[in-house]
C-alpha distance (Angstrom), angle and dihedral (degrees) to the residues before:
residue distance angle dihedral
M1 . . .
R2 3.74 . .
P3 3.82 110.2 .
I4 3.83 111.0 -92.5
A5 3.81 109.9 -97.3
L6 3.72 113.8 -142.0
T7 3.76 115.9 -167.8
S8 3.76 89.4 -142.5
L9 3.75 127.9 117.0
A10 3.74 90.8 -116.8
S11 3.80 94.7 60.2
L12 3.84 92.7 44.0
L13 3.86 90.0 52.7
A14 3.77 89.8 48.5
L15 3.70 88.3 56.8
A16 3.76 92.0 40.6
I17 3.73 91.5 -122.5
S18 3.81 136.9 107.6
C19 4.77 154.8 177.1
S20 3.81 139.2 -61.5
S21 3.71 136.6 -66.6
S22 3.80 96.6 -151.6
G23 3.71 104.0 107.7
A24 3.78 121.9 -160.4
G25 3.78 128.6 -168.0
Q26 3.76 121.7 -115.5
T27 3.81 110.0 -69.9
N28 3.74 136.9 175.9
R29 3.76 106.2 -54.3
P30 3.77 123.5 -139.0
A31 3.76 106.7 -93.4
T32 3.77 96.0 -141.2
I33 3.78 135.8 34.2
D34 3.84 89.1 -118.9
A35 3.81 89.5 55.7
F36 3.81 90.4 47.6
V37 3.74 92.3 53.0
K38 3.75 93.5 49.3
S39 3.84 90.2 50.0
Y40 3.80 90.4 48.6
V41 3.78 94.4 49.7
A42 3.84 89.8 47.0
S43 3.90 92.0 52.9
I44 3.82 91.2 49.7
N45 3.78 94.6 45.6
S46 3.82 91.4 50.2
R47 3.76 93.4 39.4
D48 3.77 88.3 -128.7
V49 3.77 108.2 163.2
A50 3.81 94.8 -175.5
A51 3.79 92.4 51.2
N52 3.79 89.8 48.5
R53 3.80 94.4 48.1
S54 3.79 90.5 49.3
L55 3.80 87.4 67.7
W56 3.81 93.1 56.9
Q57 3.79 122.0 105.2
T58 3.76 111.0 -106.9
K59 3.79 96.0 -113.3
S60 3.86 91.4 49.7
L61 3.83 88.6 53.6
A62 3.80 88.9 51.9
C63 3.81 89.8 64.4
V64 3.81 91.2 65.8
N65 3.78 107.8 87.6
S66 3.81 139.7 137.3
D67 3.74 91.7 -74.6
S68 3.85 96.7 48.4
S69 3.79 104.1 30.1
Q70 3.81 95.8 99.7
F71 3.72 90.8 55.0
Y72 3.86 94.0 52.0
D73 3.84 93.0 38.9
R74 3.76 90.1 62.3
A75 3.81 93.2 52.2
F76 3.71 94.0 58.5
K77 3.75 92.8 43.2
V78 3.81 90.4 55.7
N79 3.81 96.6 37.5
S80 3.81 90.2 54.4
R81 3.76 99.0 43.0
H82 3.81 92.3 96.4
G83 3.81 123.3 36.1
I84 3.82 125.2 -125.7
P85 3.82 112.6 -118.2
T86 3.75 117.9 -118.3
D87 3.81 92.7 -116.8
Y88 3.81 93.3 64.0
K89 3.87 119.2 140.6
F90 3.81 125.6 -143.4
T91 3.75 137.1 -170.2
A92 3.83 129.3 -163.2
K93 3.75 121.4 -148.8
P94 3.82 124.3 -173.1
I95 3.85 114.8 -122.7
G96 3.82 111.7 -136.4
P97 3.83 119.9 -130.2
D98 3.85 90.9 -111.4
E99 3.83 98.2 38.8
K100 3.72 114.4 124.2
L101 3.83 112.0 -117.3
G102 3.82 101.8 -163.3
F103 3.79 131.4 -145.4
E104 3.81 89.9 101.9
G105 3.87 107.8 174.3
Y106 3.79 93.0 10.6
A107 3.76 106.0 61.1
I108 3.77 143.8 -14.1
F109 3.80 134.8 -140.0
P110 3.78 107.4 -119.9
V111 3.80 88.0 -154.4
R112 3.76 125.4 21.1
P113 3.80 110.5 -106.5
T114 3.84 118.3 -134.1
Q115 3.82 98.5 -163.8
E116 3.85 133.4 47.8
I117 3.82 112.7 -154.9
Q118 3.81 121.7 -162.4
I119 3.73 118.8 -168.4
D120 3.83 116.1 -165.4
Y121 3.81 127.9 -172.5
T122 3.76 142.8 161.5
Q123 3.76 128.5 -149.7
G124 3.75 118.6 -169.4
Q125 3.81 123.9 -31.7
E126 3.83 100.8 -48.4
N127 3.82 107.1 19.5
S128 3.75 121.1 95.7
G129 3.79 135.6 153.3
T130 3.73 142.8 -171.6
V131 3.73 127.9 -159.0
I132 3.84 122.2 -164.5
L133 3.84 119.9 -160.6
W134 3.75 132.7 176.1
L135 3.75 118.8 -144.3
A136 3.83 138.6 -169.0
Q137 3.76 130.9 177.8
E138 3.82 115.1 -102.0
G139 3.75 120.4 -179.6
K140 3.82 107.3 -33.2
G141 3.82 97.0 -25.5
W142 3.76 148.3 37.1
A143 3.86 129.2 -73.6
E144 3.80 134.5 -176.8
V145 3.75 115.4 -107.6
F146 3.83 102.3 -148.3
P147 3.82 113.4 -166.2
C148 3.81 113.0 -112.6
A149 3.76 115.9 -128.7
T150 3.77 118.6 -119.5
A151 3.82 120.9 -121.0
E152 3.80 89.9 -106.2
T153 3.82 90.9 52.1
L154 3.71 90.9 51.5
Q155 3.83 92.3 48.1
N156 3.79 91.2 50.5
F157 3.76 91.4 49.9
K158 3.73 92.3 51.7
A159 3.77 91.0 49.6
K160 3.75 91.1 56.4
L161 3.83 98.6 40.2
T162 3.77 95.2 95.2
E163 3.84 90.5 53.6
I164 3.82 90.3 45.1
N165 3.76 92.4 52.3
A166 3.78 92.1 46.9
N167 3.78 92.5 53.1
E168 3.81 90.4 48.9
E169 3.88 90.6 53.2
K170 3.81 90.0 46.9
T171 3.80 90.0 52.6
K172 3.76 93.2 48.1
A173 3.79 91.1 49.6
L174 3.76 91.6 52.7
V175 3.78 91.0 52.0
D176 3.81 93.0 46.6
A177 3.90 87.7 52.7
L178 3.80 94.3 55.3
Q179 3.78 113.6 121.1
D180 3.76 134.6 -174.1
P181 2.87 137.1 -59.2
L182 3.81 89.3 29.8
R183 3.82 95.3 46.0
S184 3.87 91.4 51.2
E185 3.76 91.7 46.4
L186 3.79 91.7 52.2
I187 3.81 92.9 47.4
A188 3.78 91.2 50.0
L189 3.83 89.4 52.8
L190 3.79 92.8 48.3
R191 3.78 91.4 50.0
Q192 3.86 86.7 56.3
G193 3.76 89.2 52.6
K194 3.82 91.1 -111.4
Y195 3.85 98.8 140.5
S196 3.79 95.9 153.7
T197 3.79 94.5 45.1
A198 3.75 90.2 51.8
A199 3.79 91.4 51.1
T200 3.78 90.8 50.2
H201 3.76 91.4 48.7
F202 3.80 92.7 49.5
A203 3.77 92.0 49.1
E204 3.79 94.1 49.1
A205 3.86 92.9 46.0
T206 3.85 97.1 46.8
K207 3.86 100.3 27.8
Q208 3.74 89.0 -124.6
D209 3.80 120.6 148.1
R210 3.81 121.3 -98.0
T211 3.83 94.7 -107.5
T212 3.79 92.8 52.1
A213 3.85 90.4 46.5
M214 3.81 91.8 53.7
F215 3.86 91.9 51.0
V216 3.79 90.2 48.6
I217 3.80 93.8 49.9
D218 3.80 90.7 45.7
E219 3.85 89.6 53.5
L220 3.80 92.1 46.0
E221 3.87 89.4 49.2
Y222 3.78 89.4 47.7
R223 3.83 92.9 54.2
L224 3.86 92.6 47.2
E225 3.86 90.4 51.4
T226 3.81 91.1 46.7
D227 3.81 91.5 54.1
Q228 3.81 89.9 51.4
R229 3.80 96.7 48.2
P230 3.83 119.1 97.2
K231 3.81 111.2 -94.8
């Protein structure tokens, strides 16, 4: 099973990654939560940064500037690596006025959200994902309240960026070096939705550690999905 992907700042920080610099002005907001979720999924599946940013609450957008753009750029890049299947399910839960929001010391919500949205999906036998979003009404519709990273969080991210980039290049090089029959075997497993099995097979065949194997399989899956997406 692929690790559950939470579109929350906490999970992005845990992966040392993070969401987009393309700012959009306030637009017509989705009138219902169902319409919002459909727009969100469409923006992820099309890897459309501008469409995704148009769903952000105005004060969340204001947190993206020249100093923080790399941090937010990486979030969207990672969040949109893998599409969300059309048979996803979502739930909406009201957030009470005294309910703790989390991220203390790492990020702040520029506006208090009133709804927590959880999108769940499965893809194949072993792939599953969960996306968490926080919404508030703005104007006549709904907008995503994305937590704004603190100055310390941004500083820590920048300090790790060289290491993050180096690890990404290492992963890409390992994928580039894949040869048949191993490459074909891994692709066959991914097409069956067997992400975890593919990672295990790669680790055993190459003597790489499990973490490296998972990054390699994620990159290979990303390339396969990219080839299949409309140009």
